[in-house]
ROVOGU-559602 format. One record per residue: x, y, z of N, C-alpha, C, CB in turn. Coordinates in steps of 0.2 Angstrom, whole numbers, plus 5000, padded with zeros to 4 digits. Glycine has a CB too. Layout:
N
XYZXYZXYZXYZ ...
//
This chain:
409
477347265059477747265064478447225064477247235069 478047185065478747125069479347125061478247025071 479347155056479747185050480147235053479247205045 479747275056480147355058480547315064479447425061 480147305068480747285072481047225072480547285077 481347195066481747145066482247215061481447045062 482147235057482447295053482747335061481747345048 482547365065482847415070483247385074482547445073 483247295074483847265079484147245075483847205083 484247255068484847235064485447315063484547205055 484947355064485347425063485647445073484547495059 485647395077485847405082486747425081485647345086 487047445083487747455083488047405092488047555082 488147365091488347305097489147305099488347235093 489447295105490247305107490647245102490447275117 490247195100490547145096490447155089490247095098 489947195087490247225079490747275076489847255077 490447335081491047365082492047355082490847375088 491847295084492447255087492847235078492147165093 492147205076492347175070492347215064492047135069 491847275065492247335060493047385060491747375060 493247375067493747385067494347355065493747395071 494347275069494547215063494847245056493747165061 494047265053494047265046494647305042493347275044 494447375046494747425044495447435047494347475047 495647375052496247385053496647335048496447395061 496647285045496647235040496647255034496047195040 496347315031496447355025496947405029495747395021 496947425033497747465032498347435034497747525035 498147375034498947345037499147315026498647245047 498647315022498747275018498947315013498247245018 498647385016498847445010499647465012498147535010 499747465018500447485019501047425016500547495026 500747355016501047295014501147295006500647245015 500647345004500647334996501347394994499747364992 501147444998501647514997502447504998501447575001 502647435002503247425005503247365000503447415013 502947324994503147294991503247334984502847234992 502847404985503147424978503847484980502347474973 503847514983504647524986505147494985504647514990 504947434988505647374987505647374981505647294991 505147374976505247334968505547404964504247304964 505447454966505747504964506447534965505547534964 506547524972507447524974507647444971507547534986 507247404971507647334967507847384960507047244966 507347394956507647414948508147474948506747434942 508047524951508547574953509547554954508247594958 509147484958510047444961510347424953510047344968 509847394949509947374942510047414939509447344939 509747454939510147504933510747564934509547534929 510747564941511647604941512047544941511847664949 511847484942512447414944512447414935511947304949 512147404928512247404922512547464921511847384919 512347524923512847584920513347594923512647654919 513847564928514147564930514847504926513747564935 514347454924514547394921514747414914514047344920 514347454910514247464903514247554902513547414900 514847574905514647674904514847684897515347754910 514447714894514547754889515247774884514347804892 515247754879516047814878515647864871516947744873 516047934876515947984872516047994862516448034876 516547954864516847944853516447924851517547874849 515947864855515447824850514747884851515247714852 514447904853513947944857514147994850514047984867 514648004849514848074845514548034837515948104846 515047944836514947954829514147934829515647904823 513947884832513147884831512647944832512847834836 512547974835512448054835512548084828512948084839 513348094825513348124819512848084814513948124817 512748024812512747964809511647974808513147894814 511647994815510948014815510748084809510648034823 511048114812511148184808511248204802511648214811 511548144799511748134790511148084787512748084788 510648074791509948034792509448094786509448014804 509248094781508848144779508348154782508648134775 507948114782507148134785507148154793506548034783 508048134796507948144801508148214802508348114804 508348264798508748304799508348354795509448284798 507648344793507248364792506748394800506948324789 506748344803506448364811506848364818505648324812 507748394816508148364821507948444826509148334817 507748514823507748564824506948594821508348584821 506748664827506148694827506448774827505648674835 506048804824506048864826505348914828506448884820 505548944834504648984837505049054836504248974848 504349074835504449144830504549184837503549184823 504949214841504849244848505549274848504749184854 505349354850505849404850506449414842506349384856 506849374842507149384835507349334832507749424834 506849264835506649214833507349144836506549244825 507149094838507349054843507548984838506549044849 508048964837508148894833508348854838508748894826 508248814839508648734843508448674842508448734852 508848634845508548554843507748514845509148504847 507748494842506948474844506748424848506548464839 506248404850506048354855506248294852505248344856 506148274843506448214842507248214840506048184835 507748274843508448264842508648234850508848334839 508048264854508348254861508148184861507948294868 507648154860507648084861507948034856506948074862 508248054851508748024848509448024850508748034843 509748084856510248094858510348054866510148174858 509648024869509547994873509747924871508948014874 509547894867509547834864510547794864509247854858 510547874858511547864859511847864866511947924854 511747904868512047914875511947854880511647974879 511147814881511247784886511447784891511347764884 511147744896511247754903510747804906511847784905 510447834905510047894906509247874906510147954900 508947904914508347904916507747914913508347934920 507247944910506947974910506247974916506947984904 505847994920505547984924504848044924505947974929 504248014925503648074925503448044929503048084920 503148114934502748054941502148154942503548004953 501348134942500848174943501048164951499948164940 501248214953501148234959500448244964501348284957 500048284961499348314964498848324958499448394968 498248294959497948304953497048334955497948234948 496648374953496048384954495848404950495848414959 495148464950494748484945495148514941494148524946 495548584945495648644941496548624937495748714948 496948574942497648574938497948514940498148654939 498448484939498848434940499548464940498648374936 499748454946500548464949501048404943500548444959 501548404941501748334936502448364937501448324925 503148324938503748324940503948284934503848304946 504548314930504848254925505448274928504748264916 505848214924506448214928507048174922506448174936 507748184924507948124918508748134923507948154908 508948074924509448044928509948034925509247994930 510548044925511147994924511347934929511748034925 511247874925511647814931512247804931511547744931 512847824927513247834930513747894934513247804927 513447944933513748004941513248004944513948074940 512447984944511847984949511948074948511947944959 511648084945511748174942510948184941512348184933 510348224943509748194941509548294938509148154949 509048314932508648364929508048344933508648364921 507748394938507148394938506848454936506948374943 506248474935505548504935504948504935505548524932 504648544941503748514942503548594941503548464952 503048564939502548634938501748604936502848694930 501348664938500848654937500448664931500648664941 499948594929499748624922498848624924499948564914 498848684921497948704923497648674918497748794923 497148654921496548614916496048644911496048574920 496448704907495948764905496248724896496048874909 495948764894496148784883495748844883495748714875 496148894876495948944874495648924867496348984874 494848934867494448924858494348974857493848894856 494048994851493649034848492649014848494049024841 492648974852491948954850491948934857491648894843 491248934860491248914866490448844868491248984870 490148834863489548794862489648754865489448774857 489148734870489448644873489948654881490048584865 490348714881490948714882490948754892491248764874 491148744897490948764903491548824902491048704909 491448894901491848954901492048974907491449004898 492848994910492749024912493149094913492748984915 493649134908493749184905493449184899494549204905 493649264898493749294893494349324890493549334892 494749354885495049394883495049424875495649364885 495449444875495449504865496249484864495449654867 496149454858496949424856497249484852496849344851 497849484848498049514844497649554838498349494842 497149514836496549544831496149584833496049494829 496149584839495649614841494949554845495449654835 494749484843494249454842494249414849494449404835 493849394853493749364857493949294859493149374857 494649284864494549204866494449174871494949164865 494349144874493649114880493949054878492549134878 494349064887494349004891494148964895494548994892 494148904893493948844894493948764898493948834891 493548754900493948684903494248644899493348634907 494448594901494848554894494648494897495848564893 494448464890494348374891494748344894494248334886 494548274894494948224894495648214889494648174895 495448224883495848234877496348274877495548264873 496048324879496248414877496948424882495348484881 496548394891497048384896497448324894496748384903 497548294890498148234890498548254883497848144890 498248274879498948324873499148384876498648354866 498948424881499348474884499748444890498748534888 499748404893500148354897500648334894499848304899 500548314889501048264886501548294883500848224880 501148354880501848424873502048454877501548494867 502148454885502348494890502848444892501948514896 502648384894503048324898503748324892502548224899 503548324883503848334877504548374878503348364872 504048454880504848494879505248474887504648584878 504648474891505348474898505748424896505148454907 505548364897506048304895506848314891505548254888 506648364884506848374880507348424882506348394876 507348484886507548524889508148474894506948564893 507848434898508348384904508748344900507848334908 508448334896509048274892509448314889508948224885 509448374885510048424882510648454888509648494879 510348444893510948474898511248424898510748514905 511048344896511748304897512148314891511648224899 512148344886512648334880512848384880512348324872 513548354878514048404877514048464874514548384875 514048524875514148594869514248594865514448644870 515048554863515248574855514948484854516348604853 514848444857514348404852513948424849514048364855 513448464853512748474851512848524844512248504859 513248584846513648644838513648594834514648674838 514048544833514348514828513448454825515248464832 513148444829512548394826511948444821512048354836 512148514826511748554820511848584816511448594820 512748584815512948584808512848554806513348584805 512848494807512848404801512248424800512948314805 511648434804511048464802510848504796510948504807 511048554797511048604792511448584786511248664795 511848544785512048534779511848464776512648534779 511448414780511348354779510548414774511248294786 510148434779509748484776509848534768509748514782 510448564767510448604762510448564756510948654763 511048514758511248454754510648414749511448404759 510248414754509648364754509248384746509048374761 509148444750508648504744508948514736508648594748 509548544739509948564734509848494727510748584737 509648454730509748364726509048374720509548274733 508548404723508048404719507648464726507648314716 507548514723507148584724506648564722507348644721 506248524718505848554717505248494719505948584710 505548424721505348364724505448394731505748284720 505848414735505648444744505248504743506448474749 505248554738504548604738503848564740504448644732 503748524735502948474736503048464742502748394731 503548404745503248374749503248434756503648304750 503648454755503648524762502748564760504548614759 502548574755501948604754501548544758501748614745 501448474755501048434758501048424768501248364754 501748414767501848414776501448464778502648444778 501548544776501148584780500448594779501448644780 500148574771499248544769499248494775499248484759 499548444778499348394785498948414791499848364788 499348494793499448544797499048594797499948564797 498848584793498048634793498248694788497848674801 499048704784499248774780499348754774499948794783 498948804772499048814762499548834758498548854760 499648814754500048854750499948924750500048824743 499548964750499049024749499549054757498049004750 499649024761499749054770500649054766499448964779 500948984765501548994764501749034758501948944763 501449044753501649104749501649174753501249114743 501349194755501049264760501749254764500049254765 502149214769502549204773503249234771502549144774 503149174763503749194758503949264757503649164753 503449274751503149334748503549324740503349424753 503349254741503149234733503049174732503749254727 502849134729502649054725503149014730502849044716 502748974731503248914733503648894730503148874733 503248884724503848854718504548874718503448874711 504748924720505248964720505548974726505149004718 505448954731505748954736506548924735505448934740 507048924741507848944738507848874744508449054739 508248844743508648794747508448794756509548804746 508848884756508748924765508348924768508848994766 507548954761506848954763506848894766506148954757 506848824761506548754764506748764770506748684761 507548764773507648754778507248774782508248774778 507048844783506848894788506148854788506948994786 505848864783505248814784505148764787504948804779 505548714783505348644788505548674797506248564785 506248684801506048704804505448734807506248714804 505148784804504248794806503948744808503848834802 503748694802503448644801503548604808503648604793 504248584809504348554816504048584824505048564816 504148654820503848694827503148674828503948784827 502648684821502148684822501948634826501948694818 502248554822501848494826502048474830501848444824 502548524834502548464842502348534847503648424847 502048584843501648624848501948704849501648584856 502748694847502948734852502748794849503748744854 502348834842501948884840501548864838502148924837 501048924836500548924829500648964824499748944829 500448944819500648964812500449044812500148924804 500049074814500049144816500249174819499749154818 500649124824501349174824501849194821501749164828 502149114818502549134812502349184809502549084806 501849184806501649244802501949324804500949234803 501649334810501549384813502349404814501149384819 502849354816503349364816503849394811503549304818 503749374804503849374797503549454795503249304793 502949464798502949524797503249584799502549544797 503349564806503849604809504549614807503849584814 504749574804505449554803505549594797505649474803 504949594792505049634786504949694787504749624781 504349724788503949784793504649864795503549724803 504749814804505349854805506049844804505249874809 506049774802506949764803507349764798507249684806 506849764790507049764784506449824781506949694782 507049844775506649874770507149874763506449944771 506649864758506849844750507349914751506149844743 507749914745508249964745508449964737508949944750 508050004733508250004727509050034724507750044724 509449984721510150024719510250064713510749984719 510250114713510650154707509950144702511550084703 510250154697509650144691509850064688509550204684 509849994693509849954691510649934687509349964688 510149874683510949834680511449894673510649724672 511049954671511250004667511850034672510650064663 511550044679512050104683512450054685511650154690 512550014688513049944689513549934684512749874689 513349914677513649904673514149984670513149884669 514050034670514250084671514850094676513650124671 514550114680514950104687515850054687514350064692 515549964684515949944682516549964678515649904680 516249974670516650014667517050084669516250034663 517050104675517350174674517750134679516950244677 517650084684518150064688518750014687517850034692 519250044688520050014690520149934691520250054697 519649924690519849834692519949804685519149794696 520549754686520649724679520249674678521349704679 519749664682519049624676518349644675518749554679 518749724677517749744675517649754668517449844679 517149754664516949754658517049824653516149724659 517249814647517249894647516549904645517749934640 516349994644515649994639515750014634515050044641 515150004631515149984623514550044623514949894620 514950094619514350164619513750154613514850244616 513150164618512550144613512050064611512750164607 512650034615512549964616512149944623513349944617 511649944624511149934630511349884635510549924628 511349874641511449814645511149744642511049834653 511349694644511049644642510349624646511549604642 509649594646509249584649509549504652508749604644 509149494656509149454662508949374659508649494667 508249414656507949354651508349334642507049374649 508749374643509149374637509949314639509249464634 509849324643510549264649510249214652510849314657 509949174648509649124653510149064653508749104651 510649064651511149004651511549034659511948994643 511549094662511949134665511549124673512049214661 512249124676511849144682512249194686511649074687 511949244691512549274696512849214700512249314702 513249264702513849224705513649204710514449264707 513749154715513949114720514749124724513849044716 514449134732515449144735515349194736516149124731 515849204737516349264744516349314741517249234747 516249394743516449444739516949464744515849504735 517849454744518149464749518249534752518649434747 518249574745518249654747517849664752518149714743 517149674753516749674756516549624761516349684752 516749564762516449514766515749474765516449544771 515549514760514849464759514849414754514349514757 514249364757514349314752513649274750514849254756 513749284743513049234741512949204742512849214738 512349174742512549094745511849044741512449084756 511449064737510949044735510749094730510549034738 510849044722510149094718509849044713510349164713 509149064711508649054710508249074703508549084714 508249044697507649084692507049094693507549084687 506849134695506249144696505849194689506149174703 505149214690504649244685505249314683503649274689 505549324678505749384675506349404680505149444675 506449354684507149374684507449304688507249464687 508049354696508349274697508249344704509349224693 508149274710508249284716508749254720507649274718 509149274725509649264728509749264734510049284726 510049264738510249274747510849274748510049224753 510849324752511749344754511749344761512149414751 512249354763512549374773513249374773512349294779 513149434778514049474779514149444784514249574781 514549494788514949484793514249474799515449554793 514449444806513749444810513149444809513749464814 512749494809511949464810511849484804511449494815 511949514798511749544793511849504786512049604792 511249474784510949434781510249454775510649384786 510049454772509349474767509449434761509249564764 508949454754508949424749509049474744508549384749 508949464738509149494733508549494727509649464732 508349544722508149484717508249564712507049434719 508449514705508549554700508149544693509249544700 507749594694507249594688507449584681506849644689 506849604678507149594670507249644667506849554666 506749694670507149764666507449814669506649804663 508049744673508649794675508449834683508649834668 508149824686507749844693508049804698506949824694 508649814702508649764708508449774716509349744709 508249734717508049764725508049734730507249794726 508649744734508849694740508449704747509549704741 508149664750508049664756508649654763507749614757 508849694767509249734773509049744778509549794772 509449724782509349754790509349814789509949734795 509049874794509049934793509849954794508649964798 510349944797511049954799511449914796511149944805 511349904789511749864785512149884781511549824782 513049884780513049924776513149934767513549944778 512649964767512449964761513049974753511849994761 513550004753514050044750514449984748514350104755 514649904752515049894754514549824750515449924761 513949814749513149784748513249804739512349824753 513149854740513249884731513749834730513449984730 514349854731515049814728514949754726515649794733 514749724731514549654730514149634727514349634734 513549674727513249644720513349664712512749654721 513649724716514149724706514549684705514649774704 514749624710515149594708514849534707515649584711 514449504711513849464709513449464704513549464712 513249524701512749514694513449534688511849584694 514049534687514549544683514349484678515349544687 514349424678514249374674513549394670514349324677 513149434672512549444667512549504663511949444671 513149544664513249614661513649624656513449654665 513949544656514549534651514149524644515149464654 514449544639514049534634514349464629513949594631 514149414625514549374621514849404616514149324618 
//
């Protein structure tokens, strides 16, 4: 009984205790305001120092151009400097790694990431990049949903379901902390890239992309076998195996050309940075082959082209020898088709490699026209072209390219 009385007495709120509680709350509020003011003052001071240093040490665009082009000449950097996204007609652009290098070379850029709102369902994130020299800021805000899509639901909180292109169930589940961290990090990286690239002059960006392509092709041409092996290893680390690469290319990885290596490296960069998934790249390639390109079997192969060359009035056309069959591709192992531009048609052959049973090459014409060419050992010629490609000009260019194979010793 005495204990209950003591407990009840201690629970009684007196005017003195109410005043003490109010003083505690007031003291906590004042301390919070003091911390906020201190943080604001510190942030303002940092900004002022950065702006002062930027004006004291302004960037030189000549030095930026030189340093960035030097970066693009490094083979290891050129490998990851661009990405390929398999949407619409295919998007190729500077990668996140390139944007980071551009920011380092330019200097006086201030990137910033802030979480403006966070609850159980979403996080509102703001990403900005400020050029301290001109006080110009590019910023993007977006709500990142705390969900991911998975094929399996064991132990997951399922929020929705849909059917994918293969008519399989894909479930929307609540993201774990690690999944949300990865999702938010990928979005921040892509957004920072977009903001940084808006500060890079267009002519400099174009020059860098040209240098990256030249570096890649030069590196691949030095040792194609080593480049093919390294590419296969890098894809395997992402869960894409050689059989899948062969299906994507339409032939063995061991016979891919330098241009195909460049294309696959761009796809690898997009996969690594989370720009796309491998099934997206496969679907894009199937559409490109099925809808946009079709094989054209030209004439009767090498024999028909030899006869046409013999009948032409061109001074370098070989004379037809009656009763002598055209030399097969395999018997001309020391010979390769011509590379370079066929001026009359405007079609250029950029690459030839020896493949089992013949040769494989790549060609490109004026504008959007480009494709591949296969010369088989039995004399059949198969050309993959856009549906509206100028076939007459292409046939003339092919006849010019394979002339070394038709010339008998």
